[in-house]
C-alpha positions in Angstrom: 2.4 2.0 -35.1 0.3 1.6 -32.0 1.1 3.7 -28.9 1.2 2.3 -25.4 -1.6 3.5 -23.2 -0.1 2.1 -20.0 2.6 4.7 -19.5 2.2 7.3 -16.7 2.2 11.0 -17.6 4.8 13.5 -16.3 2.0 15.0 -14.2 1.2 11.7 -12.6 4.9 11.2 -11.6 5.1 14.8 -10.3 1.9 14.3 -8.2 3.2 10.9 -6.9 6.4 12.5 -5.7 4.6 15.4 -4.0 2.3 12.9 -2.2 5.3 10.9 -1.0 7.1 14.0 0.3 4.0 15.1 2.1 4.5 12.1 4.4 8.2 12.8 5.1 9.3 12.9 8.7 9.6 16.3 10.5 13.4 16.2 10.0 12.8 16.6 6.2 15.3 13.8 5.5 14.3 11.5 2.7 15.8 8.0 2.8 15.2 5.3 0.3 15.5 1.7 1.4 17.0 -0.6 -1.2 16.9 -4.4 -1.1 17.6 -5.4 -4.7 19.0 -3.7 -7.8 18.7 -0.2 -6.3 21.7 -1.3 -4.2 24.0 -1.9 -7.1 22.5 0.5 -9.6 20.8 3.3 -7.6 20.7 5.8 -10.6 20.0 8.7 -8.2 22.1 11.0 -6.1 22.6 10.3 -2.4 24.8 11.8 0.4 24.9 8.9 2.9 24.1 5.2 3.0 23.5 3.0 6.0 22.8 -0.7 6.5 19.4 -1.2 7.9 16.6 -3.7 8.7 12.9 -3.4 8.2 10.4 -5.7 9.9 7.4 -7.3 8.4 8.8 -7.7 4.9 11.1 -10.2 3.2 12.6 -10.7 -0.2 10.7 -12.9 -2.6 10.6 -13.4 -6.3 6.8 -12.9 -6.6 6.2 -10.2 -9.3 5.6 -11.5 -12.9 5.3 -12.3 -15.5 7.8 -9.7 -16.9 7.8 -9.6 -20.7 10.0 -6.4 -20.9 13.4 -5.5 -19.5 14.6 -8.9 -18.3 12.1 -11.1 -20.0 10.2 -11.7 -23.3 6.8 -13.0 -24.1 8.4 -16.4 -24.8 10.4 -16.4 -21.7 8.9 -14.1 -19.1 10.8 -13.1 -16.0 9.9 -12.8 -12.4 11.1 -9.9 -10.3 12.3 -9.6 -6.8 10.0 -7.8 -4.4 9.3 -7.4 -0.7 6.5 -9.7 0.4 4.8 -9.5 3.9 6.4 -11.6 6.6 9.8 -11.8 8.3 12.4 -9.1 8.0 14.8 -7.7 5.4 18.3 -6.3 5.8 19.3 -3.8 3.1 20.8 -0.4 2.4 19.2 3.0 3.1 20.3 5.9 1.0 19.8 9.5 2.1 18.9 11.9 -0.7 20.3 15.4 -0.8 18.2 17.7 1.4 18.4 20.7 -0.8 15.8 19.5 -3.3 14.9 15.8 -3.1 12.1 16.0 -5.7 14.3 15.3 -8.8 16.1 12.3 -7.3 12.9 10.9 -5.8 11.2 11.1 -9.1 14.0 9.1 -10.7 13.2 6.4 -8.1 9.5 6.5 -8.7 9.9 6.4 -12.5 12.1 3.4 -12.2 9.9 1.5 -9.8 6.6 2.4 -11.5 7.2 2.1 -15.3 3.6 1.5 -16.0 0.4 3.1 -14.7 -0.6 2.2 -11.1 -3.8 2.0 -9.2 -1.8 2.5 -6.0 1.8 3.5 -5.4 4.0 0.6 -4.4 6.2 2.9 -2.3 5.5 3.7 1.4 7.2 5.0 4.4 8.6 2.4 6.8 10.7 2.3 10.0 14.2 1.2 9.4 16.6 0.1 12.2 20.2 1.1 11.7 23.3 1.1 14.0 23.1 4.9 14.1 19.5 4.9 15.2 16.0 4.5 13.7 15.1 6.3 10.5 12.0 6.6 8.3 12.6 5.5 4.7 10.6 5.0 1.5 10.5 1.4 0.3 8.9 -0.4 -2.5 6.6 -3.2 -1.3 4.3 -5.7 -2.9 0.7 -4.7 -3.6 -1.2 -8.0 -3.1 -4.2 -6.8 -5.1 -2.0 -6.1 -8.2 -2.5 -8.7 -11.0 1.4 -8.9 -11.3 1.6 -10.4 -7.7 2.2 -14.1 -7.9 2.0 -15.7 -4.4 2.9 -19.2 -3.5 4.7 -20.1 -6.7 6.4 -23.5 -6.8 10.1 -23.2 -6.3 10.8 -25.0 -9.5 8.7 -22.5 -11.5 10.7 -19.6 -10.0 14.1 -21.2 -10.6 13.2 -22.1 -14.2 12.2 -18.5 -14.9 15.4 -17.1 -13.3 17.5 -19.5 -15.3 15.8 -18.8 -18.7 14.4 -15.3 -18.8 16.4 -12.5 -20.5 15.6 -9.3 -22.2 17.0 -5.9 -23.2 18.4 -5.2 -19.8 20.1 -8.6 -19.4 19.1 -11.9 -17.9 17.3 -12.8 -14.6 20.3 -15.0 -13.7 22.6 -12.0 -14.0 20.2 -9.9 -11.9 20.2 -12.5 -9.1 24.0 -12.8 -9.2 24.5 -9.1 -9.0 22.1 -8.7 -6.1 23.7 -11.5 -4.1 27.3 -10.3 -4.8 26.5 -6.7 -3.7 24.7 -7.8 -0.6 27.6 -10.0 0.3 30.0 -7.1 -0.3 28.2 -5.2 2.5 28.1 -8.2 4.8 24.5 -9.1 4.1 23.8 -12.8 3.7 20.3 -13.5 2.6 19.6 -17.2 2.9 16.7 -17.1 0.5 18.7 -15.5 -2.3 21.7 -17.8 -1.7 19.4 -20.8 -2.0 18.0 -19.4 -5.3 21.4 -18.7 -6.6 22.6 -22.3 -6.0 19.4 -23.7 -7.6 19.7 -21.5 -10.6 23.4 -22.3 -11.1 22.5 -26.0 -10.9 19.7 -25.5 -13.4 22.1 -23.7 -15.8 24.7 -26.4 -15.5 22.2 -29.2 -16.1 22.1 -28.7 -19.9 20.7 -26.5 -22.6 17.9 -24.1 -21.6 14.6 -24.9 -23.3 
């Protein structure tokens, strides 16, 4: 059996976490800004959450083609990311202050399952009703080969309607994200449009 050579080492994850924490604000608080599945499946401990808005980034299905998790080589998926432009309303989670390393590493491992040339996480300003905060957010690296800019809408919709893998379908991912945003009073017009188009695609007949 061949072994994968694209998996990060424990040492690389540890170093990535240390590098991120080195840029933490003077308060020592570590917030993570979630815009997609981290909202409904955070998989890390947090002690507070706030609705917040970041400027300069917007939700977009622009990372592909995913042949693992929610896709296969035959029906690859395309994942939600933050692409430059506009603004994004999401949820900021504050990690426990005692020792944020373990929780932050869980986030880094989840968002960086394969080796990277540059971390996709960075510190960003987030506006909340309780005042501004600094939070870590995963953004699109335009130089990464997985970045797919300017995809035709029909291509994206078809992928969302057909792709599925060991973690479920892309259609399920989209629905969960929309529902959990709506439950917090966040209405993302882009995701709602995609949801309607994917639903229509699924109702149109057998998926080929």
